[in-house]
N, C-alpha and C positions, 0 to 999 in steps of 0.2 A: 547063038554066039555069046559066048561068056563075057560079062562086064569086067573091064579092068579096075582092079582096086585102086583107090587113090592112094598116091604115096604120101606118106607122112614125112615132113622135114623138121629136123628137131635143130633149132640154131642155139647154139650155146652162147649166151650173152655175158657170160661171165668174164670180166675183165682182167682176171688173175687166173693163172694155171694152178694146178695142185701143188706146185713148187713155190707159188707165191710170186711168180714173175708176171709182168704185164703182157698180155696177149698182144699180137699184132693187130693193129687198126683201133685198139682201144685207147682212149683218151683219158689221161687221169683228171679226175674231177677236182676243179678250182674249189678251194675253201670257200664255203659261203660266209657272207658277212653276218655278224651276229646283230640281230635285230633288237634294239632296246624297246621294251614295251613301257609306254608311258606309266607313270605311278597311278594315274587314274584308272587304267585298264587292268592293272594287276589285280589279282584275286584278293579279296579282303585278307585271307589268312596271311598273305605276304606282305601287307602293308604293316608298317610300324604301328605297334600298339601304345596308345596314349593312356598314360596312368593318371587317373583323376585323384586329385589330392582332396581328402574329405575336409569340408568347411568345419571350423570350430563352432562348437555350439554356442548360440547367443547367450550372454549372461542374462540371467533373470533380474528383472527390475527390483532394486531394493525397496523393501517395504517401508512406507511413509510413516514415521515415527512422530509422535507428538512432542514438540520440544519441551524439554523439563525447564525448570525454574532457572538454572544455570545458564542454559542456552539462550532463554528468553532475555535474561538479564544481559547477557553479552550482545545479542542483537540490539537491544534497547541502548546499550553504550555506544554502540557503532553509529546508530541514528542520531546520537547527541543527546539522548534521554536518560538522566539518571535511573538506576536500577530500583524498582519498588521494593518495599519492605516485604518479607516473608511472613506467611499467616502467623508463625509464631511471634514474631516481632510486632505485628499489629494487635494481637490479642494481649500481649503483656503490656504494650503501653496503654491500651485501652483500659485495662484493670488498674494501673497506676493512676491514670487520669480520673477514673471514677472514685478511687479512694480519697485522693487530694481534693477533689470537688466536694465530697461529703464533709471533709474537715473543715473546709472554708465554710460551707453552709452552717456547720455547727458553731463555729467561731462568730460569724454574723450574728446568729441568734442568740448567742451568749452576750454579745455587746450590745444588741438592741432587743430588749425584752418585748416580747409581743410580735416580734418579726416572724413572718410566715416562710415556710420552705418555698423556694422557687419552684414553679410549675416546670414540668419536663418541656424541652423544646419541640415544638411541632411547625406546621406549615403556617398556620396563623402567626403564631409568634415570630417566624422568620420574616415573612412578610412585613410585619409591623416593626421589627428591627431595622430593616433596611429603609423603610419609609421614614422612620424617625432620623435616622443617620442622614438621609437626603435633606430633610427639612432643616436639621441644624446646619448643614453645609450651605443652605440658602438664606441663612440668617435667622431663624426662627429660634426663639427662646432667648434672645439677646435681652439683658437687663435693661430697664428703663433708664433713659438718659444716656446709655452707652451707644457707640457707633457700631452698627452690625458689622460683622466681619463675613464676608461672602466667599464661599470657595466653589466658583462655577465648575471648575474641572472635576473637582470630587463630587459634585452633585450630579453632574452629568454621568460619571461612572457609576454611582448608584442607581440612577435610573436605568442605564443600560444593563445593569445587573438584574433588576426585576424584569426587565425584557427577556433577558435569557432564561431566567427561571420561567418565565411564561411559556417561552418556546420548548424548553426541555420537559415541561410537565403537562404538555397539551394531551389531552384525552386521558389524563391521569389524575384530575381533580374533581371535587365535589362542586356543585352549584354554587355553595356558600363561598368556598375557596376562589372560585374563578370571578366571583362578584367582588371579593375583598381585593384580589390582585388588580383587577380592571379599575376599581375606584383608586387605588393607591397610585398606579400609573397615570391616570387622568389628572389627580390633584397635583402630583409632582411635576408633570409637565406644564400644566397651566402656571404653577409657582415659578418655574424656571423661565418661562416666557415673560411673566410679569417682571421679575428681577432684571433680566437682560434688557428689556425695553426701558425700564426706570434708569438703569445705569446708562444707556445710551442717550437718553434725554439730558440727564446730568452732565454728561461729556459734551454734548452739543451745546447746552448753555454756558459751560464754562468756557469753551472755544469762542463763542459769540461774545461774552464779555471782555475777552482779552484782544479781540480784533478791532482796528479803528472803525469809526462810524462810517457806514456807507460802503465799507469794503468788506466782500465776503472772505471768510476763512480760506486759507490757502490749501488746507486739507480738510477732508471730511471728518466727523466726530470719531473718536477712538474709545473703544470699550475699556473702561477702567474697573478693574477688579480689585 
């Protein structure tokens, strides 16, 4: 018995006919809603491109220049200091000073026969000059019979000047120069103490003489210069 061949059924699922009409039983498809894809899920090529603005080149630091004389003078004026002389001015004044000093020495020797030329200034002569000035301020060299005139403030300033010289020339003196400076300071300080103590005793004695007997003075002794 021969097998029956299976029937093949072809279902036409097209919704429209060849003429473009809607077939019977077919339903028109409803328009699908447009789904908005989040920006994060969109392809990179669809995302907005960000244009990066190039950064300006950083300026190079200005080279440090050594201030010239005019700039240094302006800075000194702003700080309240007068502008210093230029090297040319200093050299010109030095030459004029030396010429004038030589003329003065020549005139002195002409009026004083046998007078020697003054030796050049050095460290020893500088210390001796300040030392003699301080001693004169303390009353040394007063002619006999005259009352000594003492300048305590001037003497103290001269002593302080030697102390400044001692500090500024440390490690730059010879052994003899150090001994000379130390001796000058010691002698001047001792003389200063003797004079101030003597003046204090004189002032105390004068106040005691003016006070009534048995009554102490109303105020302590005052230093009379």
